[in-house]
C-alpha positions in Angstrom: -13.9 118.0 -15.8 -15.4 121.5 -16.0 -18.0 122.6 -13.4 -20.6 125.4 -13.7 -20.7 125.7 -9.9 -17.8 125.8 -7.3 -20.2 124.3 -4.7 -20.8 121.3 -7.1 -17.1 121.0 -7.8 -16.2 120.9 -4.0 -18.9 118.3 -3.3 -17.6 116.1 -6.2 -14.0 116.5 -5.0 -15.0 115.4 -1.5 -17.1 112.5 -2.7 -14.3 111.2 -5.0 -12.0 110.8 -2.0 -14.0 107.7 -1.0 -12.4 104.3 -2.0 -13.5 103.1 -5.4 -15.3 106.4 -6.3 -13.9 108.2 -9.3 -14.8 111.7 -10.4 -17.6 110.6 -12.8 -19.2 108.3 -10.2 -18.9 111.1 -7.6 -20.6 113.5 -10.0 -23.4 111.1 -10.6 -23.9 110.6 -6.8 -23.8 114.4 -6.1 -26.3 115.1 -8.9 -28.6 112.4 -7.4 -28.4 114.0 -4.0 -29.3 117.4 -5.6 -32.6 115.8 -6.7 -33.5 114.5 -3.3 -35.6 116.4 -0.7 -33.5 118.5 1.8 -34.7 116.3 4.7 -33.3 113.2 3.1 -29.9 114.8 2.4 -29.8 116.1 5.9 -30.6 112.7 7.3 -27.7 111.2 5.3 -25.3 114.0 6.5 -26.4 113.7 10.1 -26.2 109.9 10.2 -22.6 110.1 8.9 -21.6 112.7 11.5 -23.3 110.8 14.3 -21.5 107.6 13.2 -18.1 109.4 13.1 -18.6 111.0 16.5 -20.3 108.3 18.5 -19.1 104.9 17.1 -16.9 102.9 19.4 -14.4 100.0 19.1 -15.0 97.0 21.3 -12.5 97.1 24.2 -12.2 93.3 24.0 -11.9 92.5 20.3 -11.6 95.9 18.6 -14.7 95.3 16.4 -16.9 98.3 15.6 -19.7 98.7 18.1 -22.2 101.1 19.5 -21.2 100.2 23.1 -18.0 99.4 24.9 -18.3 95.6 24.4 -19.7 94.4 21.0 -22.7 92.1 20.7 -20.5 89.1 19.6 -18.2 89.4 22.7 -21.3 89.8 25.0 -23.0 86.8 23.5 -22.7 83.9 26.1 -23.7 81.3 23.5 -20.5 82.0 21.5 -17.4 79.9 22.2 -15.1 82.4 23.9 -12.3 79.8 23.9 -11.8 80.1 20.1 -10.5 83.4 18.8 -10.5 84.2 15.1 -7.8 86.8 14.2 -8.8 89.0 11.3 -7.4 92.1 9.6 -10.5 94.4 9.9 -14.2 94.7 10.6 -15.1 93.8 7.0 -13.6 90.3 7.6 -15.7 89.9 10.7 -18.8 90.6 8.6 -17.7 88.3 5.8 -17.1 85.3 8.2 -20.3 86.0 10.2 -22.3 85.9 6.9 -21.1 82.3 6.4 -22.9 81.2 9.6 -20.0 78.6 10.1 -18.1 80.2 13.0 -19.4 80.4 16.6 -16.3 81.6 18.4 -15.2 85.3 18.9 -12.9 87.6 17.0 -9.9 89.8 17.4 -9.5 92.6 14.9 -5.9 93.6 14.3 -6.7 96.8 12.4 -4.3 95.9 9.5 -1.3 93.8 8.6 2.4 94.2 9.2 3.8 95.9 6.1 7.2 97.5 6.4 6.8 99.1 2.9 3.7 101.0 4.1 5.4 101.8 7.5 3.1 99.5 9.4 4.8 97.6 12.3 3.5 95.3 15.0 3.2 98.2 17.5 0.6 99.9 15.2 -1.7 96.9 15.3 -3.9 95.4 18.0 -1.4 92.5 18.6 -0.3 93.2 22.2 -3.9 92.9 23.4 -4.3 89.6 21.6 -1.1 88.2 23.1 -2.2 89.4 26.6 -5.7 87.8 26.1 -4.1 84.4 25.2 -1.6 84.6 28.1 -4.4 85.3 30.6 -5.8 81.8 29.9 -9.2 80.6 28.7 -8.3 80.6 25.0 -7.9 77.1 23.6 -7.4 77.9 19.9 -6.4 80.9 17.8 -7.5 80.8 14.2 -5.5 83.0 11.7 -7.9 84.3 9.1 -5.8 87.0 7.4 -5.7 87.3 3.7 -3.2 84.9 2.0 -0.7 87.7 1.0 2.9 88.1 2.0 1.8 90.7 4.6 -0.9 88.5 5.9 1.5 85.5 6.2 4.1 87.7 7.9 1.6 89.0 10.4 0.3 85.4 11.1 3.9 84.2 11.8 4.8 87.1 14.0 1.7 86.5 16.2 2.4 82.7 16.2 5.9 83.4 17.6 4.5 85.6 20.3 2.0 83.0 21.6 3.8 79.7 20.7 5.1 79.1 24.2 1.6 79.3 25.7 0.7 76.0 24.2 -2.5 77.3 22.7 -3.6 75.5 19.5 -3.1 77.7 16.4 -4.7 77.1 13.0 -5.1 78.8 9.7 -8.1 78.9 7.4 -7.8 76.4 4.6 -6.4 77.6 1.3 -9.8 77.5 -0.4 -9.1 81.2 -0.5 -6.7 81.9 -3.4 -3.3 83.3 -2.6 -3.4 87.0 -2.8 -7.2 87.2 -2.2 -8.8 89.4 0.4 -11.4 87.7 2.7 -14.1 90.2 2.1 -14.3 89.3 -1.6 -14.5 85.5 -1.1 -17.9 83.9 -1.6 -19.7 82.7 1.5 -19.5 79.0 0.7 -15.8 79.0 0.0 -15.1 81.2 3.1 -17.3 79.0 5.3 -15.5 75.8 4.1 -12.1 77.4 4.7 -13.1 78.1 8.4 -14.6 74.6 9.0 -11.6 72.9 7.3 -8.9 75.0 8.9 -5.5 73.3 9.4 -2.8 73.5 12.1 -0.9 76.7 11.6 2.5 74.9 11.6 1.4 73.0 8.5 0.4 76.2 6.7 4.0 77.5 6.6 5.8 74.2 6.4 4.1 73.5 3.1 5.0 76.8 1.6 
């Protein structure tokens, strides 16, 4: 792709670093921004910088938040005895959109994947285990995507908390094997939460 401006080329190259954005899409977005008033482009740039500099991660569940403890964890009407374990913040948003879950979350920040060099110590697993061992948690729901990495992560955590006697469950396999939670439709995802099964059954049947 030939560019008549180095400034344009640099902007396109940076934009194309975003997930799912190729060079052609990046060019279209950059040319669109060029047509916008300076104030609007400045507002976009400032909001991105402000987000990057000031955003926090909830000290309780690791969800993205503007304050130290996120709104979900602060909400006294939620059932804090039920913890739903998810891979990242996109899964929290997906489950919240179903309106079927009233417990709280724990965001791992990824899945165990030796091929990618991701081990248990690089995820928010220790804080989850400590939370369960402190008491007050009655059920842990595993809501990771049904991939080999997701199942491996579920089983690792299960082994860590098994002796506590806390109930463990897994979302029903209305979500196809290999699918990511964020792409599941709200009805299917909502039903998979409501119709969750004991975790032991989820791996005995595999």
